[in-house]
C-alpha angles and dihedrals in degrees: 000000000000116000094206135015131197119233136175115232115233093187136024110276117194115242090008111063150282134281111298097017118136107224136177115230140161113278093238092053090051095044098042103034117010100045099042092047090048090238094129146015131206119270113259130160091254093051090048090054089052091049092051091048091049091049091050092051090048091049090052092048092051091048090053091050090051091050091052090048091052092052090049089050091054091049092049092048091052091050092072122197117002118221124223122182120205133169111265132213131183122331091017090289114151124225108248118346141280108266131199088251090059090054092045089053091049091051091050091050093047104042105005094241118142110218134176111251090216089068091062124094106202125186120228107275119194103150139035118276145085120316140169127225128187122228120197107208096170135357088264100032126067132156135202114230122203115210134177123214114208133177129247 
């Protein structure tokens, strides 16, 4: 009896792999869990061709996303310093703080690029001055954004 079998995952399985991955598992695990739950299929030449095609399409999609991220990075670098206006109290201390949403709104106003505020890493800002935030556009592309906080 075989000690290990190779299967292709048809769904994401935690601690095992993602959709389309070829994994080696115990035959009992495949026969009793993966196959009945439709989490995997056996490895055949036809299935392997489908897996390779899916991986190629995914690679192309990721390359397109990276290209878009690089063009956005260039546009953000050309924008220069972003300006954020907040109400100011004594000793140049601002009321509240500068949030990632404030910076996302400033980016949209400056260069018309819609970004997700959760991709921003903003330092703690409690007074007026110059600061730098980091925006992660893609797993391999990030950009440092300079912004100035001024009082109103």
